[in-house]
C-alpha positions, 0 to 999 in steps of 0.5 A: 310482785316481781322481786329482785333478791340480792344474795338469793344463793345464800343460806337465807336466800335459798329458804326465802326464794321458794317461799316467795314463789309459793306466795305468787311472786316472780323472783329475779335472784343474784348469785356470785358462785356459778355452782349455785345458779342451777339450784336457783333455776330449779326453784323457778328463779330468773338468775343473774350473776352480780357483784353488788360492789360494782355500782354500775353493774347493779344499776344495769341489773335492777333496770333490766329486771324492773322489779316491784321490790328489792330484798337485800340478803347478800353477805359473805359469811360462808368462809368467815374465820372468827379469830383474834381479829374479831368481827371486823376481820371476819365480816370485812367483805360483808361490811362492804356489802352492807354499806357500799352494796346497800347504797348501790341497790338503793340508788338503782332502786330509786332510778328504777322507781322501786318503792319497796326495799327489805334488807338483812340486818342483825339483832344479837350483840348490838343492844346497849348492855344496860338494864333488862336482858331482852330488848325491843327495837325502841331500845338504844344500841350499844354506844360503845361496841367492844374492840374489833367490832366497831366497823361491823356495828357501824356497817349495820347501823349504816344499812338500817339508816339508809334503808329506813331513810328510803322508806324501806324495812330493815330486818334484825335477824337472830343467829341463823340455824337450821342448815347443815352449814349454819356454822353453829353445829360445827363449832360446837362439835369442835368445842370451839364455842365455850361458855365464858365466865357465868355464861350470862350473855344472851343470844337471840336465834331464829330458824332459817325457815322462820326468818324467810317467812318473816321476810315474805311478810315484810314485803307486804308491809309499808316502811319505814320500819325495823323489826327484830326477827328472832324466836320467842326465847332469847337465852343465855349461853349457859342454857342454849349451848349445852342444849345444842351440844346434846341435840347434835350428840356432841360433847358439852361445851367447855367452861372457861374463865373470863380472864383466860378468854380475854387473854386468848380471844380478846375482850369482845369474846368476853363481852359476847359471852357474858354481857350482851342482850337478847331481842324481843320479837313482839313487834314483828309478830304483831305488825307482820302477823308472823307465826313461827314454825319453831317458837324456840330453839329448844324445838328447832335444834331437835328438828330433823 
């Protein structure tokens, strides 16, 4: 297929593009930072600088590319600052890309006759904090998001509803790792990711290469559908954070009481450290015939 990849120069996009090319697809990839253009071109991509928040520019770009499929991987997380403003402050631009940008791509796709649409969503933190610790796509999302996450959760819900209503596929990825700039390692080295309270909040992770592989497979699947794209081992913070610290040669993460984290970082940080649920990948593995290179973060964190 001829595949239009919005956000091709991002962390996942740069892993996805080579796999799409290897699978025989022709790729038109968008970027926003000029320094990324040559890297994309070296991968065999037809490049296009594009602002997804300019709906008319998106319409023209998709019409000109005339793709068979659109993959929406655009985010603005490279320089996100996570502080007391919570996810809503850190994800402000990304939330717009997941709402306005998604709507612009879907509208452009409809006009161009595109019938396949795959978009990036997120699995961690979002499932209802009741019952079992590992959730499937059929389980309810959290009806009461923590303070300062409401806009971010709403943006992901908007993306998923819009994409599936159009017959597309939304991929709820786990927390990405596997790149020197994935964010996790730097925060752990700086001891800025403490274990909060009992450290019981679950996280679902996925290596970037495995996430890209699942995305290629999703392009071959008819929608509408939602898939958790996570590894086989959702785990509480008290397990995976110390393991990551040891794997990268960092000091063990600090352990902080919930009351102190609530005072310093806010309620959302406590909820994410102690209450959030993980996600199951059973549906994606079955429907997409997806095989993970790194079934667990235990293998992936230690990989070169």
